[in-house]
C-alpha positions as CSV (number, residue, x, y, z in Angstrom):
1,M,15.1,-2.0,13.1
2,S,18.0,-0.3,15.5
3,K,16.6,3.0,17.7
4,T,18.2,4.8,14.7
5,H,15.7,4.4,12.2
6,R,13.6,7.2,11.5
7,I,10.3,5.8,9.3
8,W,7.8,8.3,7.6
9,Q,4.2,7.4,8.1
10,R,1.2,7.7,5.2
11,A,-2.8,6.2,5.4
12,R,-4.7,6.0,3.0
13,K,-7.9,7.9,3.5
14,R,-10.6,8.9,1.1
15,R,-13.5,11.4,1.2
16,M,-16.9,10.0,0.4
17,V,-19.6,12.4,-1.3
18,P,-22.6,10.5,0.0
19,V,-23.8,9.7,3.5
20,L,-21.7,7.1,3.7
21,V,-18.4,9.0,4.3
22,G,-14.8,7.6,4.4
23,A,-13.2,4.7,2.1
24,L,-13.2,2.3,-0.6
25,T,-13.8,-1.6,0.1
26,G,-14.8,-4.6,1.3
27,T,-17.6,-6.8,1.2
28,A,-17.3,-10.2,2.9
29,L,-14.6,-10.7,4.5
30,L,-13.7,-14.5,5.8
31,M,-15.8,-16.9,7.5
32,G,-14.1,-18.7,9.4
33,C,-16.7,-21.8,10.1
34,D,-15.7,-25.3,9.1
35,P,-17.2,-26.7,6.6
36,L,-20.0,-29.0,7.3
37,A,-18.4,-32.3,7.3
38,Q,-20.1,-35.7,5.6
39,R,-21.1,-37.9,8.5
40,T,-20.6,-41.4,8.0
41,S,-20.5,-42.8,11.4
42,L,-21.2,-41.5,15.0
43,V,-17.4,-40.3,14.9
44,P,-16.2,-36.8,13.9
45,P,-14.3,-36.3,11.3
46,T,-11.1,-35.6,12.3
47,R,-9.2,-32.4,11.2
48,P,-6.1,-33.2,8.9
49,A,-2.8,-32.3,11.7
50,N,-1.1,-30.8,8.0
51,L,-3.5,-28.2,7.4
52,A,-3.4,-24.4,9.1
53,P,-5.9,-24.2,11.9
54,Q,-9.4,-22.9,10.9
55,P,-10.0,-19.0,11.9
56,K,-12.2,-17.9,14.6
57,P,-15.6,-16.9,12.6
58,P,-15.5,-12.2,12.6
59,S,-16.4,-10.8,15.4
60,V,-19.5,-8.4,14.6
61,E,-17.0,-5.2,14.6
62,S,-15.5,-7.0,12.0
63,Q,-18.6,-7.9,10.0
64,R,-19.8,-4.2,10.9
65,L,-16.7,-2.9,8.9
66,A,-17.0,-6.1,5.7
67,R,-20.1,-4.3,5.7
68,Y,-19.4,-0.5,5.9
69,Y,-16.4,-1.2,3.4
70,G,-18.2,-3.3,0.7
71,A,-21.5,-0.2,1.3
72,L,-18.4,2.4,-0.2
73,Q,-16.5,0.0,-2.4
74,Q,-20.2,-0.2,-4.3
75,D,-20.8,3.0,-4.5
76,L,-17.6,4.0,-6.0
77,L,-17.9,1.6,-9.1
78,T,-21.4,2.8,-9.0
79,R,-20.1,6.4,-9.9
80,G,-18.0,4.8,-12.4
81,L,-14.7,5.0,-9.7
82,L,-11.8,2.9,-9.0
83,R,-11.1,2.2,-12.4
84,T,-8.5,-0.6,-13.4
85,D,-8.0,0.4,-17.1
86,G,-4.7,2.8,-16.3
87,G,-6.2,5.4,-17.9
88,G,-7.0,6.3,-21.4
89,P,-7.8,9.2,-24.0
90,E,-9.6,11.3,-22.2
91,T,-6.6,11.2,-19.4
92,P,-3.9,12.5,-21.5
93,Y,-0.8,13.8,-19.8
94,D,2.6,14.9,-21.4
95,A,6.3,15.3,-20.0
96,D,5.9,19.0,-18.2
97,D,2.7,17.5,-16.4
98,L,4.9,14.2,-15.5
99,R,8.1,16.4,-14.2
100,R,5.6,18.4,-11.9
101,N,3.5,15.4,-10.6
102,F,6.6,13.9,-9.5
103,E,8.3,16.5,-7.9
104,Q,4.4,16.8,-6.2
105,I,4.3,13.5,-5.3
106,A,8.2,12.7,-4.3
107,F,9.4,15.8,-2.5
108,Y,6.0,16.8,-0.6
109,D,5.2,15.7,2.2
110,E,1.2,16.7,2.2
111,Y,-1.3,19.0,0.1
112,G,-4.1,21.0,1.4
113,S,-5.7,24.8,1.0
114,G,-3.4,24.9,-2.5
115,N,0.1,24.7,0.3
116,L,3.0,22.0,-0.2
117,R,5.5,21.3,2.5
118,T,8.7,19.7,0.9
119,S,10.9,17.2,2.8
120,G,13.8,18.3,1.0
121,A,14.9,15.6,0.0
122,L,14.2,12.3,-2.4
123,G,13.7,9.3,-0.6
124,R,14.1,5.7,-2.2
125,W,15.4,2.5,-1.3
126,D,19.1,2.2,-2.3
127,G,19.5,-1.9,-1.6
128,P,17.2,-4.2,-2.7
129,V,13.8,-4.4,-2.1
130,R,12.0,-7.8,-0.1
131,L,8.5,-8.1,0.6
132,R,7.0,-10.3,2.7
133,A,3.4,-11.1,3.1
134,D,2.5,-11.7,6.8
135,F,-1.3,-12.8,8.1
136,G,-3.3,-12.2,11.0
137,P,-5.1,-15.2,12.2
138,S,-8.2,-14.0,11.4
139,V,-7.4,-14.5,7.3
140,S,-8.2,-17.4,5.9
141,A,-5.6,-19.9,4.1
142,E,-7.5,-19.0,1.0
143,Q,-7.7,-15.8,1.4
144,Q,-3.9,-16.0,2.2
145,Q,-2.5,-17.8,-0.8
146,K,-4.7,-15.0,-3.0
147,D,-2.9,-11.8,-1.4
148,R,0.5,-13.7,-1.8
149,S,0.3,-14.0,-5.5
150,T,-0.8,-10.6,-5.9
151,L,1.7,-9.2,-4.0
152,E,4.2,-11.6,-5.9
153,A,2.7,-10.3,-9.2
154,Y,2.7,-6.9,-8.1
155,A,6.6,-7.2,-7.0
156,A,7.4,-8.5,-10.4
157,R,5.9,-5.8,-12.2
158,L,7.4,-3.2,-9.8
159,A,10.7,-4.6,-10.8
160,R,10.4,-4.5,-14.2
161,I,9.1,-0.6,-13.8
162,T,11.9,0.5,-11.7
163,G,14.9,-1.7,-13.3
164,H,15.3,-2.0,-9.3
165,P,15.7,-5.7,-7.3
166,I,12.1,-5.6,-5.9
167,S,10.9,-9.9,-5.2
168,T,9.2,-11.1,-2.1
169,T,10.4,-13.4,0.1
170,T,8.9,-15.7,3.1
171,S,11.7,-15.5,5.7
172,R,11.6,-13.1,8.5
173,A,14.6,-12.6,8.6
174,R,15.3,-11.4,5.2
175,A,12.2,-9.2,4.6
176,N,12.7,-5.7,4.5
177,F,9.1,-4.2,3.8
178,N,6.3,-6.3,5.8
179,V,3.2,-6.1,4.3
180,I,0.5,-7.1,7.3
181,F,-3.1,-8.0,6.0
182,A,-5.2,-8.0,9.5
183,G,-8.4,-7.1,10.4
184,A,-10.3,-5.9,13.5
185,D,-9.9,-9.1,15.9
186,D,-6.0,-9.0,14.8
187,S,-5.6,-6.4,17.0
188,A,-2.7,-8.3,19.5
189,Y,-1.0,-10.0,16.3
190,V,-0.5,-6.7,14.8
191,A,0.6,-4.7,17.6
192,G,3.3,-7.5,18.3
193,R,4.5,-7.7,14.6
194,V,4.9,-4.4,14.5
195,R,6.6,-3.6,17.5
196,E,8.9,-6.6,16.2
197,I,9.8,-4.4,13.4
198,L,9.8,-1.2,14.7
199,P,11.2,-1.4,18.3
200,S,11.2,2.4,18.1
201,I,7.8,3.0,17.1
202,S,6.1,5.2,19.8
203,D,2.9,4.1,21.4
204,A,0.7,6.5,19.6
205,D,2.0,4.9,16.0
206,L,1.7,1.4,17.0
207,Q,-2.0,2.3,18.3
208,V,-2.5,3.6,14.6
209,F,-1.5,0.3,13.5
210,S,-3.5,-2.0,15.9
211,N,-6.4,0.1,16.1
212,P,-6.8,2.1,13.0
213,P,-9.6,4.8,12.9
214,Q,-12.5,3.2,10.2
215,S,-11.3,6.1,7.4
216,Y,-8.2,4.9,7.5
217,Y,-8.0,1.7,4.9
218,C,-4.6,0.8,4.6
219,L,-1.0,2.9,6.0
220,V,2.5,2.6,5.3
221,R,5.7,3.3,7.3
222,A,9.3,3.5,5.5
223,G,12.4,4.8,5.9
224,G,15.8,5.0,6.9
225,L,18.9,5.5,9.4
226,Q,18.9,8.8,11.1
227,A,22.2,10.0,9.6
228,D,20.4,8.9,5.8
229,P,16.7,9.2,6.7
230,S,16.1,9.3,2.6
231,S,17.8,5.8,1.3
232,Y,15.1,3.1,3.2
233,M,15.9,0.5,4.9
234,R,12.7,-0.7,6.3
235,G,8.8,-0.8,5.7
236,V,5.9,-2.1,6.8
237,A,2.3,-1.6,5.7
238,L,-1.4,-2.6,6.8
239,I,-3.8,-3.9,4.5
240,R,-7.2,-4.2,6.4
241,A,-8.5,-7.9,6.0
242,E,-11.9,-6.4,5.9
243,H,-11.6,-5.6,2.5
244,P,-12.6,-7.3,-0.8
245,D,-10.2,-8.3,-3.9
246,L,-10.6,-4.7,-5.6
247,A,-9.8,-2.9,-2.4
248,R,-7.2,-5.0,-1.1
249,R,-5.6,-4.7,-4.4
250,S,-5.4,-1.4,-4.8
251,C,-4.1,-1.0,-1.0
252,I,-1.2,-3.3,-1.7
253,H,-0.4,-1.1,-5.0
254,E,-1.1,2.2,-3.9
255,E,0.8,1.5,0.2
256,I,3.9,-0.6,-1.9
257,A,4.9,2.5,-4.3
258,Q,4.3,4.6,-1.9
259,G,6.9,2.8,0.6
260,L,8.7,2.9,-2.3
261,G,9.2,6.8,-2.1
262,L,6.1,8.3,-3.9
263,R,5.2,9.4,-0.2
264,N,2.7,12.1,-1.5
265,D,-0.8,12.6,-2.9
266,S,-1.1,15.5,-5.8
267,P,-4.8,16.7,-6.8
268,H,-3.6,17.5,-10.2
269,A,-2.1,13.4,-10.6
270,R,-4.2,11.9,-13.6
271,P,-4.3,9.1,-14.3
272,S,-2.8,8.1,-11.0
273,I,-3.7,6.5,-7.5
274,F,-1.6,9.3,-5.7
275,N,-5.0,11.1,-5.9
276,D,-8.0,11.4,-3.3
277,D,-10.7,11.2,-6.0
278,D,-10.7,7.1,-5.5
279,E,-11.3,7.3,-9.6
280,F,-8.4,5.0,-10.2
281,A,-7.9,1.8,-8.0
282,L,-4.5,0.2,-9.2
283,L,-1.5,1.6,-10.7
284,T,-1.6,3.6,-14.2
285,S,0.4,3.9,-16.7
286,Q,1.5,7.8,-15.2
287,D,2.2,6.0,-12.1
288,E,5.1,3.9,-14.0
289,K,6.8,6.4,-15.2
290,L,6.7,8.3,-12.0
291,L,8.4,4.9,-10.2
292,Q,10.9,5.4,-13.4
293,I,11.8,8.4,-12.3
294,L,11.7,7.7,-9.3
295,Y,14.7,5.3,-9.7
296,D,16.4,6.7,-12.3
297,P,20.1,6.3,-11.7
298,R,20.5,9.8,-12.7
299,L,18.7,10.6,-9.0
300,R,20.1,9.6,-6.2
301,S,18.7,9.4,-2.7
302,G,18.8,12.4,-0.4
303,M,18.8,15.1,-3.6
304,S,16.5,17.9,-2.9
305,A,13.7,19.4,-5.3
306,E,16.1,21.8,-6.5
307,E,18.9,19.8,-7.3
308,A,16.3,17.1,-8.9
309,R,14.4,19.4,-11.0
310,P,16.6,19.6,-14.5
311,I,17.7,16.1,-14.4
312,V,13.3,15.1,-13.7
313,Q,12.7,17.6,-16.6
314,T,15.6,15.6,-18.2
315,I,14.2,12.4,-17.5
316,A,10.6,13.3,-18.0
317,Y,11.3,13.9,-21.4
318,D,13.0,11.0,-22.1
319,I,10.5,8.7,-21.2
320,M,7.7,10.5,-23.0
321,G,9.9,10.6,-26.5
322,E,9.3,14.4,-26.5
323,P,11.8,16.8,-27.8
324,Q,13.0,19.8,-24.8
């Protein structure tokens, strides 16, 4: 990507109530030891040349992070959070809720103390989105296959929801949204890949990708050319390899959806993954509708919140089947 690209960054951070502060996720990472070989002679068996090399055993730090995220995830599950049902009768919302939540999540960069800061423009992809799974050396072949399958299924779902061309690819040259699965032991690999994908990234921002703070469970950067920053052309997401299956899926769902243009969180959005309360782990029924609005042809990238507001209201009422 040329130096004229402007990219915004979003990191997923979570607040915990108990002693453990910070995140969702993670039980055991991969254990990269070779399986016990059946010895039929004094000559050790030879590993078939067509198999991918086994990753090294995880470092002490990687194992510590896996235990940490695992304990945090279990705490959230014990408290009835990280729901995967998409919302139910106890989480109602109407067209006005949908309209308000869309404006906060699609047009604002952050919230806190009741104050919102707007970016002034709607950002989304005008061209096809081609997702590519990228893996650090510590990620086992078995885990890579699981992650690819999750990414492929999610891309197909997003394409159905939005009506936008969203797919996966194995080609580095064709990919424009890279999803990097990597752990603490893959720092050098991540730094090299992110620098390759985003050559103009600052050293400070690169450090966040290659050595994210423990409180960052996953993060994403997406954006477009300086002349038209609201029309996205490139995205990179990082998913920690220390996370277990549910947390990995949760990060995939949220970071890619945010990389499509739903870049903010809102404490008022429910049911939604765009909310720091960790109630939902995966894309909800309302989140699907927010994506539908984002990629509705009646909107265009670069629109201000004021320009879009009456159109978004009409779309929200259409989606909900409610009279205005």
